[in-house]
Steps between C-alpha positions, in 0.01 A plus 500: 500500500412840347187692600297615200234772494266367230179683417515674838549182705829400660586141413790266569673351199621153586781523245862608490582867436624414152176332388300691237202702617284319244536167678419651838184658357378195309621200696506621859240777512257349247480818291491335160386802299864588442611269219826328410587567139866500406698502826744762371300824544435535128127435460344683796238239588635514855479879539402623846543840663775545757495847656268594212753397235432222249728214594563166333444257788666204330849645550447714810660342808298511819781682681457797264129542576479408868296761686407693183136531392424242231175504302385210288200475270302365797551835676477720191152628583656707779692704241317808366537425126379140530128554437565717194754251363265208565211669320720609210642147463146365462378782275794461262489118516870483588537141625503206270672211675540716811828353623691830494214709634584515871851624425374733228237652731754550780744672262216722375398596853859603573514702178176686572604569861824657376369657179125561491504616136744273315579544131545204269876534549454497880290183474755332273778589742320394818304195387770253399292193578456245224155397379524185292155570356625834366225723637735800527270740308215412737727535803610847391140602431392367840777692678392822330137427591590437864710818512207700359264352760739586779547854367123552504486370854275212397713248691 
């Protein structure tokens, strides 16, 4: 039974080492903000941060993340870019259906932690999550807005 460090709290995962992280988060730990989308790491709805890196939880075996810091959308507020991303998401009216948003926000937090002034090309390269509503122009605008807020020290 692997030990997981989720949002700063050590938790037991009552699953085999080969089970996907997504199921441990949703079914055993009750952290349902991380969504199941495709099951093959293509859509990004299940994106969480593992050691600060965006990770598709639907295909990540528990053995690969045991003991590593994992952050889900429920713990995102502890990450420095979160407030700026949250405000920018609202200001730019990014969500429509909202299903992809937790994964999209987590991928954006990772991007801004690694690259505080991303170009459009950087955003396209780093944010590979799929939004079925097609709000990509709003997402890009929100990421630039959040980066500007962080650069000014507003968040």
